[in-house]
C-alpha positions as a Markdown table, in Angstrom:
| # | Residue | x | y | z |
|---|---|---|---|---|
| 1 | Met | 17.9 | 6.1 | -3.7 |
| 2 | Tyr | 15.9 | 3.8 | -5.9 |
| 3 | Ile | 13.8 | 4.7 | -9.2 |
| 4 | Val | 10.7 | 2.6 | -9.8 |
| 5 | Leu | 9.5 | 2.8 | -13.4 |
| 6 | Met | 5.8 | 1.7 | -13.6 |
| 7 | Ala | 5.8 | 0.0 | -17.0 |
| 8 | Gly | 2.5 | -2.4 | -17.0 |
| 9 | Gly | 0.0 | -0.5 | -18.4 |
| 10 | Thr | -1.9 | -1.5 | -21.8 |
| 11 | Gly | -2.2 | 2.2 | -23.5 |
| 12 | Thr | -5.5 | 1.5 | -24.5 |
| 13 | Arg | -6.2 | 4.9 | -26.1 |
| 14 | Phe | -3.5 | 4.5 | -28.4 |
| 15 | Trp | -5.1 | 1.5 | -30.2 |
| 16 | Pro | -4.4 | 0.1 | -32.9 |
| 17 | Arg | -0.8 | 0.9 | -32.5 |
| 18 | Ser | -0.8 | 0.0 | -28.8 |
| 19 | Arg | -1.5 | -3.8 | -28.1 |
| 20 | Lys | -1.6 | -5.8 | -24.9 |
| 21 | Ser | 2.0 | -7.2 | -25.8 |
| 22 | Tyr | 3.1 | -4.3 | -27.3 |
| 23 | Pro | 1.4 | -1.0 | -25.3 |
| 24 | Lys | 2.3 | 2.6 | -25.5 |
| 25 | Gln | 5.1 | 2.9 | -23.0 |
| 26 | Leu | 7.0 | 0.3 | -25.8 |
| 27 | Leu | 6.2 | 2.2 | -28.7 |
| 28 | Asn | 8.3 | 5.0 | -30.2 |
| 29 | Ile | 5.4 | 7.4 | -30.5 |
| 30 | Ile | 7.9 | 10.5 | -30.7 |
| 31 | Gly | 11.1 | 10.0 | -32.4 |
| 32 | Ser | 13.3 | 6.6 | -32.9 |
| 33 | Arg | 13.4 | 5.9 | -28.8 |
| 34 | Ser | 10.2 | 4.1 | -26.9 |
| 35 | Met | 8.6 | 6.1 | -24.3 |
| 36 | Leu | 10.1 | 3.6 | -22.0 |
| 37 | Gln | 13.5 | 4.3 | -23.4 |
| 38 | Leu | 13.1 | 7.9 | -23.0 |
| 39 | Thr | 12.3 | 7.8 | -19.7 |
| 40 | Phe | 15.3 | 5.7 | -18.8 |
| 41 | Asp | 17.6 | 8.1 | -20.7 |
| 42 | Arg | 16.3 | 11.0 | -18.4 |
| 43 | Ile | 17.1 | 9.1 | -15.0 |
| 44 | Lys | 20.3 | 6.5 | -16.0 |
| 45 | Asn | 22.6 | 9.2 | -14.5 |
| 46 | Met | 20.8 | 9.7 | -11.4 |
| 47 | Thr | 21.5 | 6.1 | -9.7 |
| 48 | Ser | 22.8 | 3.1 | -10.8 |
| 49 | Ala | 21.3 | 0.6 | -13.2 |
| 50 | Asp | 20.7 | -1.9 | -10.2 |
| 51 | Arg | 18.9 | 0.5 | -8.5 |
| 52 | Ile | 16.3 | 0.9 | -11.0 |
| 53 | Leu | 13.4 | -1.5 | -10.9 |
| 54 | Ile | 10.9 | -1.7 | -13.8 |
| 55 | Ile | 7.2 | -3.1 | -12.9 |
| 56 | Thr | 5.7 | -4.7 | -16.0 |
| 57 | Asn | 3.8 | -8.0 | -16.8 |
| 58 | Glu | 5.0 | -11.0 | -18.0 |
| 59 | Glu | 3.9 | -10.4 | -21.8 |
| 60 | Gln | 6.1 | -7.3 | -21.9 |
| 61 | Lys | 9.0 | -8.2 | -19.9 |
| 62 | Ser | 11.1 | -10.0 | -22.9 |
| 63 | Ile | 10.5 | -6.8 | -24.9 |
| 64 | Ile | 11.7 | -4.5 | -21.8 |
| 65 | Lys | 15.2 | -6.5 | -21.7 |
| 66 | Lys | 15.7 | -6.1 | -25.5 |
| 67 | Gln | 14.7 | -2.3 | -25.0 |
| 68 | Leu | 17.2 | -1.8 | -21.8 |
| 69 | Pro | 19.7 | -4.2 | -21.9 |
| 70 | Glu | 21.5 | -2.1 | -18.9 |
| 71 | Ile | 18.8 | -3.0 | -16.5 |
| 72 | Pro | 19.7 | -6.3 | -14.5 |
| 73 | Ala | 17.1 | -9.0 | -15.6 |
| 74 | Ile | 16.4 | -9.4 | -11.6 |
| 75 | Asn | 15.1 | -5.8 | -11.5 |
| 76 | Ile | 12.5 | -6.4 | -14.3 |
| 77 | Ile | 9.4 | -7.4 | -12.2 |
| 78 | Ser | 6.3 | -9.3 | -13.7 |
| 79 | Glu | 2.9 | -8.7 | -12.0 |
| 80 | Pro | 0.9 | -11.4 | -12.6 |
| 81 | Met | -2.0 | -9.3 | -13.6 |
| 82 | Gly | -2.8 | -5.5 | -13.7 |
| 83 | Arg | -4.1 | -4.1 | -10.3 |
| 84 | Asn | -3.6 | -0.3 | -10.8 |
| 85 | Thr | -0.8 | 1.7 | -9.0 |
| 86 | Ala | -1.2 | 1.0 | -5.4 |
| 87 | Pro | -0.4 | -2.7 | -5.7 |
| 88 | Cys | 2.4 | -1.9 | -8.3 |
| 89 | Ile | 3.8 | 0.5 | -6.1 |
| 90 | Gly | 3.5 | -1.8 | -2.9 |
| 91 | Leu | 5.2 | -4.8 | -4.5 |
| 92 | Ala | 8.0 | -2.5 | -5.6 |
| 93 | Ala | 8.7 | -1.1 | -1.9 |
| 94 | Thr | 8.6 | -4.7 | -0.8 |
| 95 | Ile | 11.1 | -5.8 | -2.7 |
| 96 | Ile | 13.4 | -2.6 | -1.9 |
| 97 | Lys | 12.7 | -3.3 | 1.6 |
| 98 | Lys | 13.9 | -6.9 | 1.3 |
| 99 | Val | 16.8 | -6.4 | -0.7 |
| 100 | Gln | 17.9 | -3.0 | 0.6 |
| 101 | Asn | 16.4 | -1.4 | 3.7 |
| 102 | Lys | 12.9 | 0.1 | 4.7 |
| 103 | Asn | 14.7 | 3.7 | 4.8 |
| 104 | Glu | 15.6 | 3.9 | 1.3 |
| 105 | Ile | 14.0 | 6.8 | -0.6 |
| 106 | Met | 12.0 | 5.3 | -3.6 |
| 107 | Val | 11.3 | 7.5 | -6.6 |
| 108 | Val | 8.4 | 6.4 | -8.8 |
| 109 | Leu | 7.7 | 7.6 | -12.2 |
| 110 | Pro | 5.6 | 6.4 | -15.1 |
| 111 | Ala | 7.1 | 5.1 | -17.9 |
| 112 | Asp | 5.3 | 6.7 | -20.6 |
| 113 | His | 5.1 | 10.4 | -19.8 |
| 114 | Leu | 6.9 | 13.1 | -22.1 |
| 115 | Ile | 9.0 | 15.7 | -20.3 |
| 116 | Gly | 10.4 | 18.4 | -22.5 |
| 117 | Asp | 13.2 | 19.8 | -20.0 |
| 118 | Ala | 15.5 | 17.0 | -18.6 |
| 119 | Ala | 17.8 | 19.3 | -16.8 |
| 120 | Ser | 14.7 | 21.0 | -15.0 |
| 121 | Phe | 13.2 | 17.6 | -14.2 |
| 122 | Ile | 16.3 | 16.1 | -12.9 |
| 123 | Lys | 16.7 | 19.4 | -10.6 |
| 124 | Thr | 13.1 | 18.9 | -9.5 |
| 125 | Ile | 13.6 | 14.9 | -8.5 |
| 126 | Arg | 16.9 | 15.9 | -6.8 |
| 127 | Ala | 15.4 | 18.6 | -4.6 |
| 128 | Gly | 12.5 | 16.2 | -3.8 |
| 129 | Val | 14.8 | 13.4 | -2.6 |
| 130 | Glu | 16.9 | 15.7 | -0.4 |
| 131 | Tyr | 13.5 | 17.1 | 1.1 |
| 132 | Ile | 12.4 | 13.5 | 1.9 |
| 133 | Asp | 16.0 | 12.7 | 3.2 |
| 134 | Ser | 15.0 | 14.7 | 6.1 |
| 135 | Asn | 11.3 | 14.9 | 6.3 |
| 136 | Asn | 8.6 | 12.1 | 6.8 |
| 137 | Cys | 6.1 | 13.3 | 3.9 |
| 138 | Leu | 4.7 | 11.6 | 1.0 |
| 139 | Leu | 5.7 | 13.8 | -1.7 |
| 140 | Thr | 4.3 | 14.2 | -5.4 |
| 141 | Leu | 5.1 | 16.4 | -8.2 |
| 142 | Gly | 2.8 | 19.0 | -9.4 |
| 143 | Val | 3.0 | 20.4 | -12.8 |
| 144 | Thr | 2.1 | 24.0 | -13.3 |
| 145 | Pro | -1.1 | 23.8 | -15.5 |
| 146 | Asn | -1.0 | 26.5 | -18.6 |
| 147 | Tyr | -4.2 | 25.8 | -20.1 |
| 148 | Pro | -7.8 | 24.1 | -18.5 |
| 149 | Glu | -7.0 | 20.1 | -19.2 |
| 150 | Thr | -9.7 | 18.0 | -18.7 |
| 151 | Gly | -7.9 | 14.7 | -19.1 |
| 152 | Tyr | -5.7 | 15.3 | -15.9 |
| 153 | Gly | -6.3 | 15.1 | -12.3 |
| 154 | Tyr | -5.5 | 18.3 | -10.0 |
| 155 | Ile | -3.7 | 18.9 | -6.7 |
| 156 | Gln | -4.9 | 22.0 | -4.7 |
| 157 | Thr | -2.2 | 23.5 | -2.6 |
| 158 | Ala | -2.2 | 25.0 | 0.9 |
| 159 | Asp | 0.8 | 26.7 | 2.9 |
| 160 | Gln | 4.3 | 26.9 | 1.3 |
| 161 | Ile | 6.5 | 25.1 | 3.6 |
| 162 | Ser | 10.0 | 25.0 | 2.0 |
| 163 | Asn | 12.0 | 26.3 | -0.9 |
| 164 | Leu | 14.9 | 24.0 | -2.0 |
| 165 | His | 17.4 | 25.2 | -4.5 |
| 166 | Gly | 14.3 | 27.4 | -6.1 |
| 167 | Met | 12.0 | 24.5 | -5.8 |
| 168 | Asp | 8.8 | 25.4 | -4.1 |
| 169 | Ile | 7.1 | 22.8 | -1.9 |
| 170 | Tyr | 3.6 | 23.3 | -0.7 |
| 171 | Lys | 1.4 | 20.8 | 2.1 |
| 172 | Val | -1.4 | 19.4 | -0.2 |
| 173 | Lys | -5.0 | 20.4 | 0.5 |
| 174 | Thr | -6.8 | 18.0 | -1.7 |
| 175 | Phe | -6.7 | 16.0 | -4.6 |
| 176 | Ala | -9.3 | 16.4 | -7.5 |
| 177 | Glu | -10.3 | 13.8 | -10.2 |
| 178 | Lys | -10.4 | 15.1 | -13.7 |
| 179 | Pro | -12.7 | 18.0 | -14.0 |
| 180 | Asn | -15.1 | 19.1 | -16.5 |
| 181 | Lys | -14.3 | 22.2 | -18.7 |
| 182 | Glu | -15.7 | 24.8 | -16.4 |
| 183 | Thr | -14.3 | 23.5 | -13.1 |
| 184 | Ala | -10.9 | 23.4 | -15.0 |
| 185 | Glu | -11.0 | 27.0 | -15.8 |
| 186 | Arg | -11.7 | 27.7 | -12.4 |
| 187 | Phe | -9.0 | 25.6 | -11.1 |
| 188 | Leu | -6.7 | 27.4 | -13.4 |
| 189 | Lys | -7.9 | 31.1 | -12.3 |
| 190 | Ser | -7.1 | 30.3 | -8.6 |
| 191 | Gly | -3.6 | 29.8 | -9.0 |
| 192 | Asp | -3.5 | 27.3 | -6.3 |
| 193 | Phe | -4.1 | 24.3 | -8.5 |
| 194 | Phe | -1.5 | 22.0 | -10.2 |
| 195 | Trp | -1.6 | 19.1 | -12.8 |
| 196 | Asn | -1.2 | 15.7 | -10.9 |
| 197 | Ser | 1.8 | 14.1 | -12.8 |
| 198 | Gly | 1.5 | 10.8 | -10.9 |
| 199 | Met | 5.2 | 11.1 | -9.9 |
| 200 | Phe | 6.2 | 10.4 | -5.9 |
| 201 | Ile | 9.2 | 10.6 | -3.8 |
| 202 | Trp | 9.1 | 9.0 | -0.5 |
| 203 | Lys | 10.7 | 6.7 | 2.1 |
| 204 | Val | 9.9 | 2.9 | 1.3 |
| 205 | Asp | 8.7 | 2.6 | 5.3 |
| 206 | Gln | 6.5 | 5.4 | 5.0 |
| 207 | Ile | 4.6 | 4.4 | 1.8 |
| 208 | Leu | 4.4 | 0.7 | 3.3 |
| 209 | Asn | 3.1 | 2.3 | 6.8 |
| 210 | Glu | 0.5 | 4.3 | 4.9 |
| 211 | Ile | -0.5 | 1.1 | 2.7 |
| 212 | Asp | -1.0 | -0.5 | 6.1 |
| 213 | Glu | -3.2 | 2.3 | 7.5 |
| 214 | Tyr | -5.3 | 2.7 | 4.6 |
| 215 | Ile | -5.2 | -0.5 | 2.5 |
| 216 | Pro | -4.9 | -3.0 | 5.4 |
| 217 | Glu | -5.8 | -5.9 | 3.1 |
| 218 | Leu | -3.1 | -5.2 | 0.7 |
| 219 | Ser | -0.6 | -4.6 | 3.3 |
| 220 | Glu | -1.4 | -8.1 | 4.5 |
| 221 | Asp | -0.7 | -9.6 | 1.1 |
| 222 | Leu | 2.4 | -7.6 | 0.7 |
| 223 | Leu | 3.7 | -9.2 | 3.7 |
| 224 | Leu | 3.1 | -12.5 | 2.3 |
| 225 | Ile | 5.0 | -11.5 | -0.8 |
| 226 | Glu | 7.7 | -10.3 | 1.4 |
| 227 | Asn | 8.2 | -13.3 | 3.3 |
| 228 | Ser | 8.5 | -15.4 | 0.0 |
| 229 | Tyr | 10.6 | -13.3 | -2.1 |
| 230 | Gly | 13.6 | -15.0 | -3.0 |
| 231 | Lys | 12.1 | -18.7 | -2.1 |
| 232 | Pro | 10.9 | -21.2 | -4.4 |
| 233 | Glu | 7.2 | -20.2 | -3.8 |
| 234 | Tyr | 7.4 | -16.7 | -4.5 |
| 235 | Asn | 6.0 | -16.9 | -7.8 |
| 236 | Lys | 3.0 | -18.8 | -6.7 |
| 237 | Thr | 2.4 | -16.7 | -3.7 |
| 238 | Leu | 2.5 | -13.6 | -6.1 |
| 239 | Lys | -0.1 | -15.1 | -8.3 |
| 240 | Asp | -2.2 | -16.1 | -5.3 |
| 241 | Val | -2.2 | -12.6 | -3.8 |
| 242 | Tyr | -2.7 | -10.8 | -7.2 |
| 243 | Ser | -5.7 | -13.1 | -7.8 |
| 244 | Arg | -7.7 | -11.5 | -4.8 |
| 245 | Thr | -6.1 | -8.5 | -4.5 |
| 246 | Lys | -8.3 | -5.3 | -5.4 |
| 247 | Ala | -7.5 | -2.8 | -8.4 |
| 248 | Ile | -6.9 | 0.6 | -6.5 |
| 249 | Ser | -4.9 | 3.7 | -7.6 |
| 250 | Ile | -2.2 | 5.2 | -4.9 |
| 251 | Asp | -4.0 | 8.1 | -5.1 |
| 252 | Tyr | -7.6 | 7.2 | -4.2 |
| 253 | Gly | -5.9 | 4.3 | -1.8 |
| 254 | Val | -3.4 | 6.4 | -0.1 |
| 255 | Met | -2.8 | 10.0 | -1.2 |
| 256 | Glu | -6.3 | 11.4 | -0.7 |
| 257 | Asn | -6.4 | 10.1 | 2.9 |
| 258 | Ala | -3.0 | 10.6 | 4.1 |
| 259 | Lys | -2.1 | 13.4 | 6.6 |
| 260 | Asp | 1.3 | 14.1 | 5.6 |
| 261 | Val | 1.2 | 15.1 | 1.9 |
| 262 | Cys | 3.2 | 17.8 | 0.2 |
| 263 | Val | 4.0 | 18.7 | -3.5 |
| 264 | Ile | 6.9 | 20.3 | -5.1 |
| 265 | Lys | 6.4 | 22.4 | -8.0 |
| 266 | Ala | 7.7 | 21.2 | -11.3 |
| 267 | Asn | 8.3 | 23.8 | -14.0 |
| 268 | Phe | 9.3 | 21.5 | -16.8 |
| 269 | Gln | 7.2 | 20.7 | -19.7 |
| 270 | Trp | 5.1 | 17.8 | -19.1 |
| 271 | Asn | 2.6 | 15.7 | -21.2 |
| 272 | Asp | 1.4 | 12.2 | -20.2 |
| 273 | Leu | 0.3 | 11.7 | -23.8 |
| 274 | Gly | -3.1 | 10.5 | -23.0 |
| 275 | Ser | -4.8 | 10.4 | -26.5 |
| 276 | Trp | -3.5 | 10.8 | -30.3 |
| 277 | Glu | -4.8 | 14.3 | -30.1 |
| 278 | Ala | -2.3 | 15.0 | -27.4 |
| 279 | Val | 0.5 | 13.5 | -29.6 |
| 280 | Tyr | -0.8 | 15.7 | -32.4 |
| 281 | Asn | -0.4 | 18.6 | -30.3 |
| 282 | Ile | 3.2 | 18.3 | -29.7 |
| 283 | Ser | 4.3 | 17.2 | -33.1 |
| 284 | Pro | 5.8 | 19.1 | -35.9 |
| 285 | Lys | 3.0 | 20.1 | -38.6 |
| 286 | Asp | 3.1 | 21.1 | -42.2 |
| 287 | Lys | 1.9 | 24.2 | -43.6 |
| 288 | Asn | -1.3 | 22.9 | -43.5 |
| 289 | Gly | -1.4 | 21.9 | -39.7 |
| 290 | Asn | -1.1 | 18.1 | -40.6 |
| 291 | Val | 1.0 | 15.8 | -38.8 |
| 292 | Val | 1.9 | 12.7 | -41.2 |
| 293 | Asp | 3.8 | 9.9 | -39.9 |
| 294 | Ser | 4.1 | 7.6 | -43.2 |
| 295 | Lys | 6.7 | 6.8 | -45.7 |
| 296 | Gln | 4.6 | 8.6 | -48.6 |
| 297 | Ser | 1.5 | 10.8 | -48.7 |
| 298 | Val | -0.5 | 12.7 | -50.8 |
| 299 | Leu | -2.9 | 15.4 | -49.2 |
| 300 | Ile | -5.2 | 17.6 | -51.2 |
| 301 | Asn | -7.0 | 20.5 | -49.2 |
| 302 | Ala | -6.6 | 18.4 | -46.1 |
| 303 | Gln | -6.0 | 20.6 | -42.4 |
| 304 | Asn | -5.2 | 19.8 | -39.2 |
| 305 | Asn | -5.1 | 16.1 | -39.3 |
| 306 | Tyr | -3.1 | 13.4 | -37.8 |
| 307 | Leu | -2.3 | 10.6 | -40.1 |
| 308 | Tyr | -0.2 | 7.5 | -39.2 |
| 309 | Ser | 0.6 | 4.5 | -41.8 |
| 310 | Ser | 3.0 | 1.7 | -40.9 |
| 311 | Lys | 3.9 | 0.8 | -44.3 |
| 312 | Lys | 1.4 | 2.2 | -46.7 |
| 313 | Leu | 0.8 | 5.4 | -48.8 |
| 314 | Ile | -1.6 | 7.9 | -47.2 |
| 315 | Ala | -4.1 | 9.7 | -49.4 |
| 316 | Ala | -6.4 | 12.2 | -48.3 |
| 317 | Ile | -8.8 | 14.6 | -49.8 |
| 318 | Asp | -11.0 | 17.4 | -48.3 |
| 319 | Val | -10.7 | 16.4 | -44.8 |
| 320 | Glu | -9.8 | 17.9 | -41.4 |
| 321 | Asn | -9.5 | 17.6 | -37.8 |
| 322 | Leu | -9.2 | 13.7 | -38.2 |
| 323 | Val | -7.1 | 10.9 | -36.5 |
| 324 | Val | -6.3 | 8.3 | -39.1 |
| 325 | Val | -3.8 | 5.4 | -37.7 |
| 326 | Glu | -3.5 | 2.5 | -40.1 |
| 327 | Met | -1.9 | -0.8 | -39.0 |
| 328 | Asp | -1.9 | -4.3 | -41.0 |
| 329 | Asp | -5.1 | -5.7 | -39.3 |
| 330 | Ala | -6.8 | -2.6 | -38.2 |
| 331 | Ile | -7.3 | 1.3 | -39.1 |
| 332 | Leu | -8.4 | 3.7 | -36.7 |
| 333 | Ile | -10.4 | 6.8 | -38.0 |
| 334 | Cys | -12.1 | 9.3 | -35.6 |
| 335 | Lys | -12.4 | 12.9 | -35.2 |
| 336 | Lys | -9.3 | 14.5 | -33.4 |
| 337 | Asp | -11.2 | 15.9 | -30.3 |
| 338 | Lys | -12.8 | 12.5 | -29.8 |
| 339 | Ser | -9.6 | 10.2 | -29.7 |
| 340 | Gln | -9.7 | 10.2 | -26.0 |
| 341 | Asp | -12.7 | 7.7 | -26.6 |
| 342 | Val | -10.3 | 5.2 | -28.2 |
| 343 | Lys | -10.7 | 3.1 | -25.3 |
| 344 | Ser | -14.2 | 2.4 | -25.9 |
| 345 | Ile | -13.4 | 0.6 | -28.9 |
| 346 | Val | -10.9 | -1.5 | -27.3 |
| 347 | Asp | -13.6 | -1.9 | -24.7 |
| 348 | Tyr | -16.0 | -3.0 | -27.4 |
| 349 | Ile | -13.5 | -5.5 | -29.0 |
| 350 | Glu | -12.8 | -7.2 | -25.6 |
| 351 | Arg | -16.7 | -7.6 | -24.9 |
| 352 | Lys | -17.1 | -9.2 | -28.3 |
| 353 | Asp | -14.0 | -11.5 | -27.8 |
| 354 | Met | -12.4 | -10.2 | -30.9 |
| 355 | Asp | -8.8 | -10.8 | -29.2 |
| 356 | Glu | -6.9 | -11.2 | -32.2 |
| 357 | Tyr | -7.1 | -7.3 | -32.5 |
| 358 | Leu | -5.6 | -6.4 | -28.9 |
């Protein structure tokens, strides 16, 4: 079994702490370990370090080496540029096929999700691996929703097809994009929808076959990468391929089209921490509902705020439901329920060529 950690994202919703060279997964947003380190801590006993691949980019590679010295350097793989999850997963599958074999089981995990119950997580992954070992299916992990979240995609289930070590496995009926509030409430009431966690288990040859079926142009490019891997021309081939490869998610490109897709019910606490409000929701709060991450603070009649400063004293009077994040070169101030929109600030900064703030 190989475990692939996708760690190349830019985490724009966590600006100004998250930057291109130091994105969300490399930050210690919760506790003293980075999100990537916390993810590694959960899975490090499930397989050997030489069977853990980290897909990232050149800008972040050296930091990942420092954060995870246990991982062999050859297993930290740089994409020349971000092209969403389908090329990322295809690249990892191609390399595993080349160095191991095409029948290897592959567990794919984002590097920046928060999981509250590591034991339940490991139990779910092990059950999924056992199921895939004897079944040809693209398996995804579906998290039981407990409120009508509009920031996640959803998976609708069909018939239950297995129960393995107490873990229910269902056929997938359909995938749903991030819904509005009314639709999310309907999903929750129906009882047959899971949150789409973006975690997957499958055999290497099956995912490559599905990519060949539904994204044939990517499959052709992956074959070029496979043929050049380990040779002097590999880096040039990889760069050439990525320069023309379309950005496409594995959900949109493969999962929504494939016929043999199933979902295992995950009961562990899960949060993809997609905004500062999400961090606020899971963080310890003072008696007035404030989350304060700074060396010193003075709060007068302040309620339900998320306040972060890297070095400075934070002082607040008569404010509520705000996010304030202070860095040396930038300060973010927004309403807490608008923190999903921080990406629009990053988009604006990019359009104005203010790269020093990215």
